[in-house]
C-alpha positions in Angstrom: -32.7 50.0 53.8 -36.3 50.0 55.2 -39.1 52.8 54.6 -41.9 53.5 56.9 -44.2 56.0 57.2 -41.8 57.5 59.1 -37.9 57.2 58.9 -35.9 55.7 56.5 -34.0 52.6 58.6 -30.5 52.0 57.1 -29.1 48.9 57.8 -31.2 46.4 58.1 -29.0 43.7 59.0 -26.8 44.4 62.1 -22.7 43.6 60.3 -19.8 42.8 63.5 -17.4 41.8 62.5 -17.0 39.2 64.8 -13.5 38.6 67.1 -13.3 37.2 70.1 -13.2 39.3 74.1 -13.3 42.4 72.1 -16.0 45.2 71.6 -17.5 45.5 68.3 -19.9 48.1 67.4 -21.4 49.2 64.8 -23.9 52.1 62.8 -27.8 52.9 62.4 -28.8 55.4 61.2 -32.7 56.9 60.8 -33.5 60.0 58.8 -37.1 61.0 59.6 -38.7 62.6 56.0 -42.0 64.2 57.6 -43.1 67.5 58.9 -43.4 66.7 62.4 -41.6 65.5 65.1 -40.6 61.4 65.2 -40.1 59.3 69.1 -38.1 56.1 68.4 -37.1 53.3 71.0 -35.0 50.3 70.2 -35.2 47.4 71.9 -32.4 43.7 71.7 -34.3 40.1 72.6 -30.1 40.0 74.8 -30.2 43.7 76.5 -26.6 42.3 78.2 -24.6 41.2 75.5 -25.2 44.7 73.2 -25.3 48.4 74.5 -27.7 51.1 72.3 -26.4 54.9 72.1 -28.9 56.0 72.4 -31.6 53.6 72.8 -35.0 56.4 72.3 -34.6 59.6 71.2 -36.7 62.2 69.2 -35.5 63.1 65.1 -36.2 66.1 64.2 -38.5 66.6 61.0 -36.6 66.1 57.8 -33.2 65.5 60.0 -31.0 62.5 60.4 -30.0 60.5 63.6 -27.0 57.9 63.8 -27.0 55.6 66.2 -24.1 53.0 68.1 -24.8 49.6 68.9 -22.2 48.1 70.7 -22.0 44.0 71.3 -20.2 43.1 74.4 -17.1 40.7 74.4 -17.4 37.3 74.2 -15.3 34.8 75.8 -17.1 31.8 73.3 -18.1 31.6 69.3 -21.1 30.6 68.0 -21.1 27.5 65.6 -20.9 28.8 62.3 -20.9 32.6 63.3 -24.6 31.6 63.6 -26.7 34.6 65.3 -30.0 34.6 66.5 -30.1 38.1 68.2 -33.0 40.4 66.9 -33.3 44.0 67.7 -36.9 46.4 67.5 -36.6 49.9 66.6 -40.1 51.3 67.2 -41.4 55.1 66.3 -43.9 56.8 66.2 -44.7 61.0 65.8 -44.5 62.8 69.5 -46.1 66.3 69.4 -44.1 69.8 68.7 -41.4 70.3 70.6 -40.9 67.1 72.3 -38.0 66.3 73.3 -35.7 63.0 74.7 -36.4 63.4 78.7 -39.7 63.5 77.4 -40.9 59.7 76.3 -42.5 57.5 78.8 -42.9 53.6 78.0 -46.7 55.4 77.8 -45.4 56.6 74.7 -44.7 53.1 72.4 -48.1 52.3 73.8 -50.7 51.0 71.6 -53.5 51.0 73.7 -53.5 54.1 73.6 -54.6 55.0 70.9 -51.0 55.0 69.6 -50.1 54.7 65.7 -46.9 53.3 66.4 -44.6 51.9 63.4 -42.0 48.7 64.3 -39.2 47.8 62.4 -37.2 44.0 63.0 -33.3 44.2 62.7 -31.5 40.9 62.1 -27.6 40.9 63.6 -25.2 38.9 61.1 -21.4 38.2 62.6 -19.6 38.0 59.6 -15.4 37.0 60.0 -12.6 39.5 60.3 -10.8 40.2 56.8 -7.8 38.0 57.4 -4.0 39.8 56.5 -1.9 38.7 52.9 -0.1 35.8 54.3 3.7 37.0 53.2 5.5 34.9 49.9 8.9 34.5 51.2 11.8 35.4 49.1 12.4 32.5 46.5 10.4 30.9 47.0 8.2 31.2 43.6 6.6 28.0 42.4 9.2 26.4 39.8 12.1 29.0 41.1 15.6 28.5 41.4 17.5 30.4 44.7 19.3 33.5 42.9 22.1 35.0 45.1 20.9 38.4 45.2 23.1 41.9 43.9 24.1 44.2 46.7 23.4 47.7 46.1 26.6 48.3 44.8 26.4 45.8 42.2 27.6 43.1 43.8 26.8 39.6 44.0 25.8 37.8 47.4 25.5 34.3 48.8 25.7 31.2 45.7 26.2 33.1 42.8 29.3 34.7 44.5 30.7 31.6 45.5 30.1 30.4 42.7 32.4 33.3 41.0 34.9 33.2 42.3 35.7 29.0 42.8 34.8 29.6 38.8 37.9 32.7 39.0 40.1 31.0 41.2 40.3 27.7 38.4 41.2 30.1 35.4 43.7 31.5 37.2 45.0 28.0 38.0 44.7 27.1 35.3 46.3 30.2 33.0 49.0 29.6 35.8 49.9 25.7 34.3 50.4 26.8 31.0 52.1 29.9 31.1 54.9 27.3 33.3 54.8 24.7 30.4 55.7 27.2 27.8 58.3 28.7 29.7 59.0 25.2 30.4 58.8 25.0 26.9 61.1 28.0 25.5 63.6 27.4 28.9 64.0 23.8 26.6 64.0 24.6 23.1 67.3 27.4 24.0 68.9 25.2 25.3 69.2 22.7 22.9 69.6 25.8 20.1 72.4 26.7 21.8 73.9 22.8 22.1 73.3 22.7 18.3 75.5 26.1 17.7 78.2 24.4 20.3 78.9 21.3 17.8 77.9 23.4 14.0 80.8 25.6 15.2 83.2 22.9 16.2 81.7 21.1 12.8 82.6 24.8 11.5 86.6 24.5 12.3 87.0 21.4 11.8 85.5 22.1 8.0 88.2 24.3 7.9 90.6 22.6 8.7 90.3 19.4 6.6 89.3 21.7 3.6 88.8 25.1 2.7 85.2 24.3 1.2 81.5 23.7 2.8 80.5 20.0 3.8 76.8 19.2 3.0 77.3 18.4 6.8 77.5 21.7 7.4 74.8 22.7 5.2 72.3 20.5 7.0 73.3 21.7 10.6 72.8 24.8 9.4 69.1 24.2 8.2 68.3 22.5 10.5 69.1 25.4 13.2 66.5 27.5 11.0 63.7 25.3 11.5 64.1 24.9 15.1 64.0 28.5 16.0 61.3 28.9 13.8 59.3 26.6 15.5 60.7 27.8 18.5 59.5 31.6 17.5 56.1 30.2 16.5 55.3 28.9 20.1 56.5 31.8 21.7 
């Protein structure tokens, strides 16, 4: 802020977020800190490049006035966004009741004995803010690809395929185990039936030869008991 005898001027640097082929504006505020009418005029070193509205006017006592400075669209960007353009704001006490239409070049003439305050303003180009770059999902450093989860709670992507493969392999292993156990059980039942038949034959022969129970019969009965116990345990 510039604090003169007549006006407070804010800001002292006209900052333009520079973009090619686009009109850019910034504002300037003048505050009259006196009880007098104050006339002002804005000049620039590059009048074709800038439009100032209003470029002349009256600031009433204890009042403010906003000025809009518009830079025309530029086709080329200056090197390093450096700008040498400048503005000059002149202010002078005007008679009470003076209107903007009453201001003439003589109003700011020092040769006519007018006390003219002057304030120089710099032009600064600033780079426009850059939008944040989107981060692709799953691209975090050190992160491993993960399957997404749908709204119904089921896995999608690679995890779903892996789960299906693992489930299929488990089902196949169970089927093989069941088939193997069934085969062993059928073989044991067949062997048991065969032993029963042989036992029956031996029993008949023993009855024909003698009335008592032979040692061979006792051994066969014991073997049958062991085999049946093994079959029941496997089943």
